[in-house]
C-alpha atoms as a printed R data frame, in Angstrom:
   type eleno elety resid chain resno       x       y       z
1  ATOM     1    CA   UNK     A     1 100.978  89.853  96.045
2  ATOM     2    CA   UNK     A     2 103.159  90.558  93.077
3  ATOM     3    CA   UNK     A     3 106.896  91.146  93.116
4  ATOM     4    CA   UNK     A     4 106.218  94.651  91.756
5  ATOM     5    CA   UNK     A     5 104.087  95.577  94.772
6  ATOM     6    CA   UNK     A     6 106.688  94.263  97.228
7  ATOM     7    CA   UNK     A     7 109.468  96.046  95.359
8  ATOM     8    CA   UNK     A     8 107.510  99.321  95.419
9  ATOM     9    CA   UNK     A     9 106.570  99.058  99.108
10 ATOM    10    CA   UNK     A    10 110.119  98.367 100.221
11 ATOM    11    CA   UNK     A    11 111.703 100.738  97.692
12 ATOM    12    CA   UNK     A    12 109.404 103.599  98.702
13 ATOM    13    CA   UNK     A    13 110.136 103.044 102.386
14 ATOM    14    CA   UNK     A    14 113.878 103.156 101.699
15 ATOM    15    CA   UNK     A    15 113.719 106.166  99.355
16 ATOM    16    CA   UNK     A    16 111.388 108.229 101.541
17 ATOM    17    CA   UNK     A    17 112.905 107.480 104.945
18 ATOM    18    CA   UNK     A    18 115.288 109.898 106.617
19 ATOM    19    CA   UNK     A    19 118.989 109.072 106.100
20 ATOM    20    CA   UNK     A    20 120.229 106.450 108.547
21 ATOM    21    CA   UNK     A    21 116.735 105.106 109.228
22 ATOM    22    CA   UNK     A    22 116.028 101.419 109.647
23 ATOM    23    CA   UNK     A    23 113.373  99.952 107.338
24 ATOM    24    CA   UNK     A    24 111.815  96.872 108.900
25 ATOM    25    CA   UNK     A    25 110.017  94.276 106.750
26 ATOM    26    CA   UNK     A    26 107.857  91.658 108.476
27 ATOM    27    CA   UNK     A    27 106.144  88.725 106.805
28 ATOM    28    CA   UNK     A    28 103.515  86.513 108.371
29 ATOM    29    CA   UNK     A    29 101.233  83.831 107.050
30 ATOM    30    CA   UNK     A    30  98.059  82.161 108.125
31 ATOM    31    CA   UNK     A    31  94.756  80.901 106.772
32 ATOM    32    CA   UNK     A    32  96.144  80.708 103.231
33 ATOM    33    CA   UNK     A    33  97.280  84.343 103.231
34 ATOM    34    CA   UNK     A    34 100.528  86.230 103.560
35 ATOM    35    CA   UNK     A    35 100.785  89.626 105.273
36 ATOM    36    CA   UNK     A    36 103.613  92.085 104.664
37 ATOM    37    CA   UNK     A    37 104.378  95.015 106.955
38 ATOM    38    CA   UNK     A    38 106.945  97.680 106.102
39 ATOM    39    CA   UNK     A    39 107.729 100.158 108.871
40 ATOM    40    CA   UNK     A    40 109.291 103.550 108.113
41 ATOM    41    CA   UNK     A    41 108.396 105.649 105.096
42 ATOM    42    CA   UNK     A    42 104.964 107.272 104.791
43 ATOM    43    CA   UNK     A    43 103.075 104.186 103.555
44 ATOM    44    CA   UNK     A    44 100.295 103.880 101.004
45 ATOM    45    CA   UNK     A    45  97.291 106.077 101.829
46 ATOM    46    CA   UNK     A    46  94.386 103.818 102.928
47 ATOM    47    CA   UNK     A    47  92.053 105.420 100.390
48 ATOM    48    CA   UNK     A    48  94.547 104.919  97.507
49 ATOM    49    CA   UNK     A    49  95.610 101.224  97.538
50 ATOM    50    CA   UNK     A    50  96.395 101.351  93.796
51 ATOM    51    CA   UNK     A    51  99.369 103.600  94.639
52 ATOM    52    CA   UNK     A    52 101.191 100.444  95.781
53 ATOM    53    CA   UNK     A    53 101.586  99.690  92.078
54 ATOM    54    CA   UNK     A    54 103.338 102.996  91.373
55 ATOM    55    CA   UNK     A    55 106.959 103.875  91.853
56 ATOM    56    CA   UNK     A    56 107.999 106.326  94.581
57 ATOM    57    CA   UNK     A    57 105.860 109.416  95.043
58 ATOM    58    CA   UNK     A    58 106.674 112.555  97.001
59 ATOM    59    CA   UNK     A    59 105.692 112.898 100.621
60 ATOM    60    CA   UNK     A    60 102.640 115.021 101.353
């Protein structure tokens, strides 16, 4: 996972969360892979994974 994707995921969660919200970032690894979970914010739509490469987009 590139630094740009991580930056966008976390940045979007922060920008799109209600004021005073907590943005939680969890990392885990196993079987040669790393998983990242960001809670809060609307997330990347499952049918549009390429949006993780974009900057912030408006909520739907």
